[in-house]
PDB file with SEQRES, HELIX, SHEET and CRYST1 records, atoms N, CA, C and O in Angstrom:
SEQRES   1 A   83  MET THR PHE GLU ASP MET GLN ILE ASP GLN VAL VAL VAL          
SEQRES   2 A   83  THR GLU ASN GLY HIS ILE LEU TYR ARG GLU THR THR GLN          
SEQRES   3 A   83  VAL ILE ARG ASP GLY VAL VAL VAL GLY GLN LYS PHE HIS          
SEQRES   4 A   83  ARG THR SER LEU ILE PRO GLY GLN ASP LEU ASN GLY GLN          
SEQRES   5 A   83  PRO GLU GLN ILE VAL GLU VAL ALA ARG ASN ALA TRP THR          
SEQRES   6 A   83  PRO GLU VAL ILE SER ALA TYR GLN ALA ALA VAL ALA ALA          
SEQRES   7 A   83  ARG LYS GLY PRO LEU                                          
HELIX    1 AA1 GLU A   54  ALA A   63  1                                  10    
HELIX    2 AA2 PRO A   66  LYS A   80  1                                  15    
SHEET    1 AA1 3 THR A   2  VAL A  13  0                                        
SHEET    2 AA1 3 ILE A  19  ARG A  29 -1                                        
SHEET    3 AA1 3 VAL A  32  LEU A  43 -1                                        
CRYST1    1.000    1.000    1.000  90.00  90.00  90.00 P 1           1          
ATOM      1  N   MET A   1       0.835  -1.177   0.000  1.00  0.00           N  
ATOM      2  CA  MET A   1       0.000   0.000   0.000  1.00  0.00           C  
ATOM      3  C   MET A   1       0.886   1.249   0.000  1.00  0.00           C  
ATOM      4  O   MET A   1       1.866   1.321   0.742  1.00  0.00           O  
ATOM      5  N   THR A   2       0.536   2.229  -0.835  1.00  0.00           N  
ATOM      6  CA  THR A   2       1.300   3.469  -0.938  1.00  0.00           C  
ATOM      7  C   THR A   2       0.396   4.649  -0.588  1.00  0.00           C  
ATOM      8  O   THR A   2      -0.759   4.706  -1.010  1.00  0.00           O  
ATOM      9  N   PHE A   3       0.933   5.584   0.185  1.00  0.00           N  
ATOM     10  CA  PHE A   3       0.193   6.806   0.478  1.00  0.00           C  
ATOM     11  C   PHE A   3       1.169   7.951   0.737  1.00  0.00           C  
ATOM     12  O   PHE A   3       2.367   7.734   0.916  1.00  0.00           O  
ATOM     13  N   GLU A   4       0.634   9.177   0.753  1.00  0.00           N  
ATOM     14  CA  GLU A   4       1.444  10.365   1.033  1.00  0.00           C  
ATOM     15  C   GLU A   4       1.069  10.923   2.392  1.00  0.00           C  
ATOM     16  O   GLU A   4      -0.103  10.944   2.768  1.00  0.00           O  
ATOM     17  N   ASP A   5       2.077  11.375   3.121  1.00  0.00           N  
ATOM     18  CA  ASP A   5       1.889  11.986   4.431  1.00  0.00           C  
ATOM     19  C   ASP A   5       2.506  13.378   4.393  1.00  0.00           C  
ATOM     20  O   ASP A   5       3.708  13.514   4.165  1.00  0.00           O  
ATOM     21  N   MET A   6       1.689  14.425   4.615  1.00  0.00           N  
ATOM     22  CA  MET A   6       2.182  15.799   4.606  1.00  0.00           C  
ATOM     23  C   MET A   6       2.202  16.330   6.032  1.00  0.00           C  
ATOM     24  O   MET A   6       1.237  16.182   6.781  1.00  0.00           O  
ATOM     25  N   GLN A   7       3.326  16.954   6.391  1.00  0.00           N  
ATOM     26  CA  GLN A   7       3.467  17.566   7.704  1.00  0.00           C  
ATOM     27  C   GLN A   7       4.225  18.864   7.587  1.00  0.00           C  
ATOM     28  O   GLN A   7       5.085  19.018   6.720  1.00  0.00           O  
ATOM     29  N   ILE A   8       3.905  19.802   8.466  1.00  0.00           N  
ATOM     30  CA  ILE A   8       4.705  21.020   8.593  1.00  0.00           C  
ATOM     31  C   ILE A   8       5.807  20.669   9.580  1.00  0.00           C  
ATOM     32  O   ILE A   8       5.539  20.372  10.744  1.00  0.00           O  
ATOM     33  N   ASP A   9       7.046  20.705   9.108  1.00  0.00           N  
ATOM     34  CA  ASP A   9       8.135  20.260   9.970  1.00  0.00           C  
ATOM     35  C   ASP A   9       9.073  21.374  10.406  1.00  0.00           C  
ATOM     36  O   ASP A   9       9.962  21.140  11.225  1.00  0.00           O  
ATOM     37  N   GLN A  10       8.895  22.590   9.873  1.00  0.00           N  
ATOM     38  CA  GLN A  10       9.702  23.731  10.306  1.00  0.00           C  
ATOM     39  C   GLN A  10       8.846  24.979  10.287  1.00  0.00           C  
ATOM     40  O   GLN A  10       8.131  25.239   9.319  1.00  0.00           O  
ATOM     41  N   VAL A  11       8.922  25.763  11.376  1.00  0.00           N  
ATOM     42  CA  VAL A  11       8.248  27.052  11.445  1.00  0.00           C  
ATOM     43  C   VAL A  11       9.212  28.020  12.106  1.00  0.00           C  
ATOM     44  O   VAL A  11       9.756  27.737  13.174  1.00  0.00           O  
ATOM     45  N   VAL A  12       9.424  29.178  11.457  1.00  0.00           N  
ATOM     46  CA  VAL A  12      10.302  30.214  11.995  1.00  0.00           C  
ATOM     47  C   VAL A  12       9.574  31.543  11.912  1.00  0.00           C  
ATOM     48  O   VAL A  12       8.974  31.867  10.887  1.00  0.00           O  
ATOM     49  N   VAL A  13       9.627  32.307  12.987  1.00  0.00           N  
ATOM     50  CA  VAL A  13       9.136  33.683  12.971  1.00  0.00           C  
ATOM     51  C   VAL A  13      10.362  34.572  13.099  1.00  0.00           C  
ATOM     52  O   VAL A  13      11.089  34.501  14.091  1.00  0.00           O  
ATOM     53  N   THR A  14      10.591  35.412  12.094  1.00  0.00           N  
ATOM     54  CA  THR A  14      11.774  36.259  12.097  1.00  0.00           C  
ATOM     55  C   THR A  14      11.569  37.480  12.991  1.00  0.00           C  
ATOM     56  O   THR A  14      10.464  37.746  13.464  1.00  0.00           O  
ATOM     57  N   GLU A  15      12.642  38.204  13.206  1.00  0.00           N  
ATOM     58  CA  GLU A  15      12.624  39.395  14.058  1.00  0.00           C  
ATOM     59  C   GLU A  15      11.595  40.427  13.598  1.00  0.00           C  
ATOM     60  O   GLU A  15      10.988  41.109  14.425  1.00  0.00           O  
ATOM     61  N   ASN A  16      11.395  40.545  12.283  1.00  0.00           N  
ATOM     62  CA  ASN A  16      10.446  41.544  11.768  1.00  0.00           C  
ATOM     63  C   ASN A  16       9.044  40.972  11.554  1.00  0.00           C  
ATOM     64  O   ASN A  16       8.182  41.645  10.989  1.00  0.00           O  
ATOM     65  N   GLY A  17       8.810  39.731  12.003  1.00  0.00           N  
ATOM     66  CA  GLY A  17       7.473  39.159  11.962  1.00  0.00           C  
ATOM     67  C   GLY A  17       7.156  38.253  10.790  1.00  0.00           C  
ATOM     68  O   GLY A  17       6.059  37.698  10.725  1.00  0.00           O  
ATOM     69  N   HIS A  18       8.091  38.086   9.856  1.00  0.00           N  
ATOM     70  CA  HIS A  18       7.845  37.136   8.764  1.00  0.00           C  
ATOM     71  C   HIS A  18       7.692  35.731   9.339  1.00  0.00           C  
ATOM     72  O   HIS A  18       8.396  35.347  10.273  1.00  0.00           O  
ATOM     73  N   ILE A  19       6.770  34.980   8.771  1.00  0.00           N  
ATOM     74  CA  ILE A  19       6.619  33.573   9.148  1.00  0.00           C  
ATOM     75  C   ILE A  19       7.086  32.735   7.968  1.00  0.00           C  
ATOM     76  O   ILE A  19       6.603  32.887   6.846  1.00  0.00           O  
ATOM     77  N   LEU A  20       8.029  31.853   8.241  1.00  0.00           N  
ATOM     78  CA  LEU A  20       8.585  30.956   7.228  1.00  0.00           C  
ATOM     79  C   LEU A  20       8.255  29.537   7.671  1.00  0.00           C  
ATOM     80  O   LEU A  20       8.508  29.160   8.816  1.00  0.00           O  
ATOM     81  N   TYR A  21       7.688  28.754   6.758  1.00  0.00           N  
ATOM     82  CA  TYR A  21       7.421  27.372   7.142  1.00  0.00           C  
ATOM     83  C   TYR A  21       7.663  26.429   5.973  1.00  0.00           C  
ATOM     84  O   TYR A  21       7.609  26.810   4.804  1.00  0.00           O  
ATOM     85  N   ARG A  22       7.936  25.161   6.348  1.00  0.00           N  
ATOM     86  CA  ARG A  22       8.218  24.139   5.354  1.00  0.00           C  
ATOM     87  C   ARG A  22       7.260  22.976   5.547  1.00  0.00           C  
ATOM     88  O   ARG A  22       7.066  22.475   6.654  1.00  0.00           O  
ATOM     89  N   GLU A  23       6.668  22.565   4.432  1.00  0.00           N  
ATOM     90  CA  GLU A  23       5.825  21.377   4.416  1.00  0.00           C  
ATOM     91  C   GLU A  23       6.625  20.242   3.785  1.00  0.00           C  
ATOM     92  O   GLU A  23       7.242  20.413   2.734  1.00  0.00           O  
ATOM     93  N   THR A  24       6.606  19.108   4.426  1.00  0.00           N  
ATOM     94  CA  THR A  24       7.267  17.914   3.900  1.00  0.00           C  
ATOM     95  C   THR A  24       6.198  16.905   3.533  1.00  0.00           C  
ATOM     96  O   THR A  24       5.335  16.580   4.350  1.00  0.00           O  
ATOM     97  N   THR A  25       6.253  16.411   2.312  1.00  0.00           N  
ATOM     98  CA  THR A  25       5.353  15.355   1.883  1.00  0.00           C  
ATOM     99  C   THR A  25       6.203  14.112   1.643  1.00  0.00           C  
ATOM    100  O   THR A  25       7.132  14.116   0.836  1.00  0.00           O  
ATOM    101  N   GLN A  26       5.861  13.056   2.362  1.00  0.00           N  
ATOM    102  CA  GLN A  26       6.576  11.796   2.207  1.00  0.00           C  
ATOM    103  C   GLN A  26       5.687  10.783   1.496  1.00  0.00           C  
ATOM    104  O   GLN A  26       4.496  10.671   1.789  1.00  0.00           O  
ATOM    105  N   VAL A  27       6.271  10.058   0.571  1.00  0.00           N  
ATOM    106  CA  VAL A  27       5.587   8.943  -0.083  1.00  0.00           C  
ATOM    107  C   VAL A  27       6.016   7.687   0.669  1.00  0.00           C  
ATOM    108  O   VAL A  27       7.199   7.356   0.761  1.00  0.00           O  
ATOM    109  N   ILE A  28       5.007   7.003   1.202  1.00  0.00           N  
ATOM    110  CA  ILE A  28       5.285   5.834   2.039  1.00  0.00           C  
ATOM    111  C   ILE A  28       4.674   4.600   1.384  1.00  0.00           C  
ATOM    112  O   ILE A  28       3.487   4.558   1.061  1.00  0.00           O  
ATOM    113  N   ARG A  29       5.526   3.605   1.203  1.00  0.00           N  
ATOM    114  CA  ARG A  29       5.073   2.344   0.604  1.00  0.00           C  
ATOM    115  C   ARG A  29       5.414   1.211   1.563  1.00  0.00           C  
ATOM    116  O   ARG A  29       6.576   0.999   1.908  1.00  0.00           O  
ATOM    117  N   ASP A  30       4.401   0.503   1.979  1.00  0.00           N  
ATOM    118  CA  ASP A  30       4.583  -0.631   2.896  1.00  0.00           C  
ATOM    119  C   ASP A  30       5.379  -0.227   4.139  1.00  0.00           C  
ATOM    120  O   ASP A  30       6.234  -0.978   4.610  1.00  0.00           O  
ATOM    121  N   GLY A  31       5.088   0.969   4.666  1.00  0.00           N  
ATOM    122  CA  GLY A  31       5.725   1.429   5.890  1.00  0.00           C  
ATOM    123  C   GLY A  31       7.108   2.023   5.717  1.00  0.00           C  
ATOM    124  O   GLY A  31       7.746   2.390   6.704  1.00  0.00           O  
ATOM    125  N   VAL A  32       7.591   2.128   4.475  1.00  0.00           N  
ATOM    126  CA  VAL A  32       8.932   2.645   4.212  1.00  0.00           C  
ATOM    127  C   VAL A  32       8.810   3.928   3.387  1.00  0.00           C  
ATOM    128  O   VAL A  32       8.075   3.975   2.400  1.00  0.00           O  
ATOM    129  N   VAL A  33       9.546   4.977   3.806  1.00  0.00           N  
ATOM    130  CA  VAL A  33       9.563   6.226   3.045  1.00  0.00           C  
ATOM    131  C   VAL A  33      10.359   5.985   1.764  1.00  0.00           C  
ATOM    132  O   VAL A  33      11.546   5.664   1.816  1.00  0.00           O  
ATOM    133  N   VAL A  34       9.695   6.141   0.606  1.00  0.00           N  
ATOM    134  CA  VAL A  34      10.359   5.907  -0.677  1.00  0.00           C  
ATOM    135  C   VAL A  34      10.603   7.196  -1.441  1.00  0.00           C  
ATOM    136  O   VAL A  34      11.217   7.181  -2.508  1.00  0.00           O  
ATOM    137  N   GLY A  35      10.132   8.300  -0.909  1.00  0.00           N  
ATOM    138  CA  GLY A  35      10.372   9.586  -1.548  1.00  0.00           C  
ATOM    139  C   GLY A  35       9.816  10.707  -0.687  1.00  0.00           C  
ATOM    140  O   GLY A  35       8.939  10.495   0.150  1.00  0.00           O  
ATOM    141  N   GLN A  36      10.339  11.895  -0.909  1.00  0.00           N  
ATOM    142  CA  GLN A  36       9.813  13.050  -0.194  1.00  0.00           C  
ATOM    143  C   GLN A  36      10.059  14.309  -1.004  1.00  0.00           C  
ATOM    144  O   GLN A  36      10.965  14.380  -1.833  1.00  0.00           O  
ATOM    145  N   LYS A  37       9.214  15.306  -0.732  1.00  0.00           N  
ATOM    146  CA  LYS A  37       9.388  16.603  -1.381  1.00  0.00           C  
ATOM    147  C   LYS A  37       9.075  17.677  -0.351  1.00  0.00           C  
ATOM    148  O   LYS A  37       8.369  17.441   0.629  1.00  0.00           O  
ATOM    149  N   PHE A  38       9.620  18.865  -0.600  1.00  0.00           N  
ATOM    150  CA  PHE A  38       9.480  19.977   0.324  1.00  0.00           C  
ATOM    151  C   PHE A  38       8.844  21.164  -0.382  1.00  0.00           C  
ATOM    152  O   PHE A  38       9.059  21.376  -1.575  1.00  0.00           O  
ATOM    153  N   HIS A  39       8.062  21.933   0.360  1.00  0.00           N  
ATOM    154  CA  HIS A  39       7.494  23.180  -0.146  1.00  0.00           C  
ATOM    155  C   HIS A  39       7.641  24.224   0.953  1.00  0.00           C  
ATOM    156  O   HIS A  39       7.196  24.020   2.083  1.00  0.00           O  
ATOM    157  N   ARG A  40       8.274  25.351   0.608  1.00  0.00           N  
ATOM    158  CA  ARG A  40       8.486  26.422   1.585  1.00  0.00           C  
ATOM    159  C   ARG A  40       7.563  27.583   1.269  1.00  0.00           C  
ATOM    160  O   ARG A  40       7.305  27.893   0.106  1.00  0.00           O  
ATOM    161  N   THR A  41       7.066  28.224   2.326  1.00  0.00           N  
ATOM    162  CA  THR A  41       6.167  29.358   2.188  1.00  0.00           C  
ATOM    163  C   THR A  41       6.605  30.438   3.165  1.00  0.00           C  
ATOM    164  O   THR A  41       7.059  30.141   4.270  1.00  0.00           O  
ATOM    165  N   SER A  42       6.465  31.696   2.749  1.00  0.00           N  
ATOM    166  CA  SER A  42       6.733  32.815   3.655  1.00  0.00           C  
ATOM    167  C   SER A  42       5.520  33.741   3.654  1.00  0.00           C  
ATOM    168  O   SER A  42       4.865  33.939   2.631  1.00  0.00           O  
ATOM    169  N   LEU A  43       5.247  34.294   4.811  1.00  0.00           N  
ATOM    170  CA  LEU A  43       4.115  35.192   4.997  1.00  0.00           C  
ATOM    171  C   LEU A  43       4.601  36.474   5.660  1.00  0.00           C  
ATOM    172  O   LEU A  43       5.476  36.435   6.525  1.00  0.00           O  
ATOM    173  N   ILE A  44       4.037  37.608   5.258  1.00  0.00           N  
ATOM    174  CA  ILE A  44       4.419  38.880   5.855  1.00  0.00           C  
ATOM    175  C   ILE A  44       3.367  39.309   6.873  1.00  0.00           C  
ATOM    176  O   ILE A  44       2.199  38.942   6.746  1.00  0.00           O  
ATOM    177  N   PRO A  45       3.766  40.078   7.876  1.00  0.00           N  
ATOM    178  CA  PRO A  45       2.827  40.493   8.910  1.00  0.00           C  
ATOM    179  C   PRO A  45       1.585  41.166   8.327  1.00  0.00           C  
ATOM    180  O   PRO A  45       1.678  42.088   7.517  1.00  0.00           O  
ATOM    181  N   GLY A  46       0.428  40.685   8.757  1.00  0.00           N  
ATOM    182  CA  GLY A  46      -0.837  41.242   8.306  1.00  0.00           C  
ATOM    183  C   GLY A  46      -1.390  40.612   7.045  1.00  0.00           C  
ATOM    184  O   GLY A  46      -2.490  40.960   6.617  1.00  0.00           O  
ATOM    185  N   GLN A  47      -0.659  39.697   6.442  1.00  0.00           N  
ATOM    186  CA  GLN A  47      -1.100  39.052   5.201  1.00  0.00           C  
ATOM    187  C   GLN A  47      -2.373  38.246   5.440  1.00  0.00           C  
ATOM    188  O   GLN A  47      -2.592  37.729   6.535  1.00  0.00           O  
ATOM    189  N   ASP A  48      -3.204  38.143   4.415  1.00  0.00           N  
ATOM    190  CA  ASP A  48      -4.415  37.324   4.476  1.00  0.00           C  
ATOM    191  C   ASP A  48      -4.018  35.866   4.705  1.00  0.00           C  
ATOM    192  O   ASP A  48      -3.144  35.335   4.020  1.00  0.00           O  
ATOM    193  N   LEU A  49      -4.665  35.233   5.665  1.00  0.00           N  
ATOM    194  CA  LEU A  49      -4.309  33.861   6.024  1.00  0.00           C  
ATOM    195  C   LEU A  49      -5.281  32.822   5.485  1.00  0.00           C  
ATOM    196  O   LEU A  49      -5.189  31.647   5.841  1.00  0.00           O  
ATOM    197  N   ASN A  50      -6.204  33.236   4.640  1.00  0.00           N  
ATOM    198  CA  ASN A  50      -7.141  32.273   4.041  1.00  0.00           C  
ATOM    199  C   ASN A  50      -6.369  31.195   3.297  1.00  0.00           C  
ATOM    200  O   ASN A  50      -5.477  31.493   2.502  1.00  0.00           O  
ATOM    201  N   GLY A  51      -6.717  29.950   3.558  1.00  0.00           N  
ATOM    202  CA  GLY A  51      -6.079  28.835   2.875  1.00  0.00           C  
ATOM    203  C   GLY A  51      -4.806  28.348   3.534  1.00  0.00           C  
ATOM    204  O   GLY A  51      -4.241  27.342   3.104  1.00  0.00           O  
ATOM    205  N   GLN A  52      -4.338  29.034   4.570  1.00  0.00           N  
ATOM    206  CA  GLN A  52      -3.136  28.588   5.263  1.00  0.00           C  
ATOM    207  C   GLN A  52      -3.505  27.495   6.263  1.00  0.00           C  
ATOM    208  O   GLN A  52      -4.629  27.471   6.765  1.00  0.00           O  
ATOM    209  N   PRO A  53      -2.575  26.597   6.554  1.00  0.00           N  
ATOM    210  CA  PRO A  53      -2.844  25.547   7.540  1.00  0.00           C  
ATOM    211  C   PRO A  53      -3.184  26.157   8.907  1.00  0.00           C  
ATOM    212  O   PRO A  53      -2.638  27.196   9.278  1.00  0.00           O  
ATOM    213  N   GLU A  54      -4.070  25.518   9.639  1.00  0.00           N  
ATOM    214  CA  GLU A  54      -4.511  26.042  10.943  1.00  0.00           C  
ATOM    215  C   GLU A  54      -3.339  26.251  11.896  1.00  0.00           C  
ATOM    216  O   GLU A  54      -3.333  27.209  12.669  1.00  0.00           O  
ATOM    217  N   GLN A  55      -2.357  25.372  11.847  1.00  0.00           N  
ATOM    218  CA  GLN A  55      -1.171  25.513  12.696  1.00  0.00           C  
ATOM    219  C   GLN A  55      -0.471  26.846  12.423  1.00  0.00           C  
ATOM    220  O   GLN A  55      -0.014  27.506  13.356  1.00  0.00           O  
ATOM    221  N   ILE A  56      -0.387  27.240  11.164  1.00  0.00           N  
ATOM    222  CA  ILE A  56       0.281  28.491  10.791  1.00  0.00           C  
ATOM    223  C   ILE A  56      -0.597  29.686  11.150  1.00  0.00           C  
ATOM    224  O   ILE A  56      -0.081  30.720  11.574  1.00  0.00           O  
ATOM    225  N   VAL A  57      -1.897  29.563  10.991  1.00  0.00           N  
ATOM    226  CA  VAL A  57      -2.810  30.639  11.378  1.00  0.00           C  
ATOM    227  C   VAL A  57      -2.647  30.927  12.872  1.00  0.00           C  
ATOM    228  O   VAL A  57      -2.645  32.084  13.291  1.00  0.00           O  
ATOM    229  N   GLU A  58      -2.514  29.885  13.656  1.00  0.00           N  
ATOM    230  CA  GLU A  58      -2.339  30.050  15.108  1.00  0.00           C  
ATOM    231  C   GLU A  58      -1.021  30.749  15.421  1.00  0.00           C  
ATOM    232  O   GLU A  58      -0.972  31.613  16.296  1.00  0.00           O  
ATOM    233  N   VAL A  59       0.039  30.386  14.721  1.00  0.00           N  
ATOM    234  CA  VAL A  59       1.331  31.059  14.908  1.00  0.00           C  
ATOM    235  C   VAL A  59       1.192  32.539  14.572  1.00  0.00           C  
ATOM    236  O   VAL A  59       1.679  33.392  15.314  1.00  0.00           O  
ATOM    237  N   ALA A  60       0.533  32.848  13.461  1.00  0.00           N  
ATOM    238  CA  ALA A  60       0.359  34.245  13.044  1.00  0.00           C  
ATOM    239  C   ALA A  60      -0.454  35.037  14.062  1.00  0.00           C  
ATOM    240  O   ALA A  60      -0.124  36.184  14.364  1.00  0.00           O  
ATOM    241  N   ARG A  61      -1.504  34.438  14.587  1.00  0.00           N  
ATOM    242  CA  ARG A  61      -2.329  35.122  15.598  1.00  0.00           C  
ATOM    243  C   ARG A  61      -1.498  35.529  16.812  1.00  0.00           C  
ATOM    244  O   ARG A  61      -1.727  36.581  17.408  1.00  0.00           O  
ATOM    245  N   ASN A  62      -0.550  34.698  17.162  1.00  0.00           N  
ATOM    246  CA  ASN A  62       0.301  34.998  18.318  1.00  0.00           C  
ATOM    247  C   ASN A  62       1.435  35.955  17.981  1.00  0.00           C  
ATOM    248  O   ASN A  62       1.803  36.796  18.801  1.00  0.00           O  
ATOM    249  N   ALA A  63       1.987  35.833  16.789  1.00  0.00           N  
ATOM    250  CA  ALA A  63       3.164  36.630  16.421  1.00  0.00           C  
ATOM    251  C   ALA A  63       2.811  38.013  15.898  1.00  0.00           C  
ATOM    252  O   ALA A  63       3.555  38.965  16.133  1.00  0.00           O  
ATOM    253  N   TRP A  64       1.704  38.141  15.202  1.00  0.00           N  
ATOM    254  CA  TRP A  64       1.364  39.396  14.529  1.00  0.00           C  
ATOM    255  C   TRP A  64       0.498  40.282  15.414  1.00  0.00           C  
ATOM    256  O   TRP A  64      -0.699  40.442  15.176  1.00  0.00           O  
ATOM    257  N   THR A  65       1.112  40.842  16.418  1.00  0.00           N  
ATOM    258  CA  THR A  65       0.415  41.811  17.247  1.00  0.00           C  
ATOM    259  C   THR A  65       0.203  43.082  16.430  1.00  0.00           C  
ATOM    260  O   THR A  65       0.866  43.264  15.409  1.00  0.00           O  
ATOM    261  N   PRO A  66      -0.703  43.964  16.849  1.00  0.00           N  
ATOM    262  CA  PRO A  66      -0.859  45.238  16.130  1.00  0.00           C  
ATOM    263  C   PRO A  66       0.459  46.008  16.026  1.00  0.00           C  
ATOM    264  O   PRO A  66       0.697  46.689  15.030  1.00  0.00           O  
ATOM    265  N   GLU A  67       1.312  45.906  17.041  1.00  0.00           N  
ATOM    266  CA  GLU A  67       2.604  46.596  17.017  1.00  0.00           C  
ATOM    267  C   GLU A  67       3.534  46.015  15.959  1.00  0.00           C  
ATOM    268  O   GLU A  67       4.238  46.755  15.271  1.00  0.00           O  
ATOM    269  N   VAL A  68       3.538  44.698  15.832  1.00  0.00           N  
ATOM    270  CA  VAL A  68       4.393  44.048  14.825  1.00  0.00           C  
ATOM    271  C   VAL A  68       3.931  44.431  13.422  1.00  0.00           C  
ATOM    272  O   VAL A  68       4.756  44.739  12.561  1.00  0.00           O  
ATOM    273  N   ILE A  69       2.632  44.415  13.188  1.00  0.00           N  
ATOM    274  CA  ILE A  69       2.104  44.775  11.870  1.00  0.00           C  
ATOM    275  C   ILE A  69       2.411  46.228  11.555  1.00  0.00           C  
ATOM    276  O   ILE A  69       2.813  46.537  10.433  1.00  0.00           O  
ATOM    277  N   SER A  70       2.233  47.128  12.514  1.00  0.00           N  
ATOM    278  CA  SER A  70       2.517  48.553  12.297  1.00  0.00           C  
ATOM    279  C   SER A  70       3.995  48.783  12.006  1.00  0.00           C  
ATOM    280  O   SER A  70       4.348  49.551  11.112  1.00  0.00           O  
ATOM    281  N   ALA A  71       4.858  48.108  12.771  1.00  0.00           N  
ATOM    282  CA  ALA A  71       6.304  48.266  12.553  1.00  0.00           C  
ATOM    283  C   ALA A  71       6.699  47.767  11.169  1.00  0.00           C  
ATOM    284  O   ALA A  71       7.522  48.392  10.500  1.00  0.00           O  
ATOM    285  N   TYR A  72       6.125  46.651  10.733  1.00  0.00           N  
ATOM    286  CA  TYR A  72       6.431  46.123   9.408  1.00  0.00           C  
ATOM    287  C   TYR A  72       5.974  47.105   8.329  1.00  0.00           C  
ATOM    288  O   TYR A  72       6.724  47.399   7.398  1.00  0.00           O  
ATOM    289  N   GLN A  73       4.750  47.608   8.452  1.00  0.00           N  
ATOM    290  CA  GLN A  73       4.225  48.562   7.464  1.00  0.00           C  
ATOM    291  C   GLN A  73       5.059  49.834   7.426  1.00  0.00           C  
ATOM    292  O   GLN A  73       5.283  50.388   6.350  1.00  0.00           O  
ATOM    293  N   ALA A  74       5.524  50.309   8.581  1.00  0.00           N  
ATOM    294  CA  ALA A  74       6.365  51.501   8.632  1.00  0.00           C  
ATOM    295  C   ALA A  74       7.710  51.242   7.952  1.00  0.00           C  
ATOM    296  O   ALA A  74       8.226  52.107   7.245  1.00  0.00           O  
ATOM    297  N   ALA A  75       8.267  50.070   8.162  1.00  0.00           N  
ATOM    298  CA  ALA A  75       9.545  49.733   7.527  1.00  0.00           C  
ATOM    299  C   ALA A  75       9.400  49.672   6.018  1.00  0.00           C  
ATOM    300  O   ALA A  75      10.274  50.147   5.293  1.00  0.00           O  
ATOM    301  N   VAL A  76       8.306  49.094   5.533  1.00  0.00           N  
ATOM    302  CA  VAL A  76       8.074  49.029   4.082  1.00  0.00           C  
ATOM    303  C   VAL A  76       7.917  50.439   3.519  1.00  0.00           C  
ATOM    304  O   VAL A  76       8.503  50.758   2.484  1.00  0.00           O  
ATOM    305  N   ALA A  77       7.143  51.277   4.181  1.00  0.00           N  
ATOM    306  CA  ALA A  77       6.931  52.660   3.731  1.00  0.00           C  
ATOM    307  C   ALA A  77       8.243  53.429   3.720  1.00  0.00           C  
ATOM    308  O   ALA A  77       8.473  54.226   2.810  1.00  0.00           O  
ATOM    309  N   ALA A  78       9.108  53.216   4.701  1.00  0.00           N  
ATOM    310  CA  ALA A  78      10.384  53.918   4.774  1.00  0.00           C  
ATOM    311  C   ALA A  78      11.300  53.507   3.629  1.00  0.00           C  
ATOM    312  O   ALA A  78      12.060  54.331   3.121  1.00  0.00           O  
ATOM    313  N   ARG A  79      11.238  52.244   3.217  1.00  0.00           N  
ATOM    314  CA  ARG A  79      12.069  51.786   2.083  1.00  0.00           C  
ATOM    315  C   ARG A  79      11.631  52.390   0.777  1.00  0.00           C  
ATOM    316  O   ARG A  79      12.454  52.670  -0.094  1.00  0.00           O  
ATOM    317  N   LYS A  80      10.316  52.596   0.633  1.00  0.00           N  
ATOM    318  CA  LYS A  80       9.801  53.157  -0.616  1.00  0.00           C  
ATOM    319  C   LYS A  80      10.193  54.618  -0.749  1.00  0.00           C  
ATOM    320  O   LYS A  80      10.460  55.087  -1.855  1.00  0.00           O  
ATOM    321  N   GLY A  81      10.231  55.341   0.358  1.00  0.00           N  
ATOM    322  CA  GLY A  81      10.621  56.749   0.333  1.00  0.00           C  
ATOM    323  C   GLY A  81       9.613  57.612  -0.392  1.00  0.00           C  
ATOM    324  O   GLY A  81       8.580  57.126  -0.853  1.00  0.00           O  
ATOM    325  N   PRO A  82       9.918  58.907  -0.493  1.00  0.00           N  
ATOM    326  CA  PRO A  82       8.987  59.824  -1.163  1.00  0.00           C  
ATOM    327  C   PRO A  82       8.953  59.559  -2.668  1.00  0.00           C  
ATOM    328  O   PRO A  82       9.937  59.133  -3.272  1.00  0.00           O  
ATOM    329  N   LEU A  83       7.787  59.827  -3.245  1.00  0.00           N  
ATOM    330  CA  LEU A  83       7.630  59.600  -4.690  1.00  0.00           C  
ATOM    331  C   LEU A  83       8.212  60.721  -5.487  1.00  0.00           C  
ATOM    332  O   LEU A  83       8.167  60.693  -6.717  1.00  0.00           O  
TER     333      LEU A  83                                                      
END                                                                             
């Protein structure tokens, strides 16, 4: 019997509030891992979380305080500078 098992195996919240996570999908045949693939995703503070795994939504709820979101938006605005 062959099936795929997907798990989030790495989650990092950076100093500026970015959330980086990695999903690992393993192909398992007769109880033995015969292949795997990785998918990495990054999210910025305040980003829409629709469609994100519940585990990541929970991390964002804790990490993205109003202060973190405001600081991130201010940093982005400062990089853009005057038009």
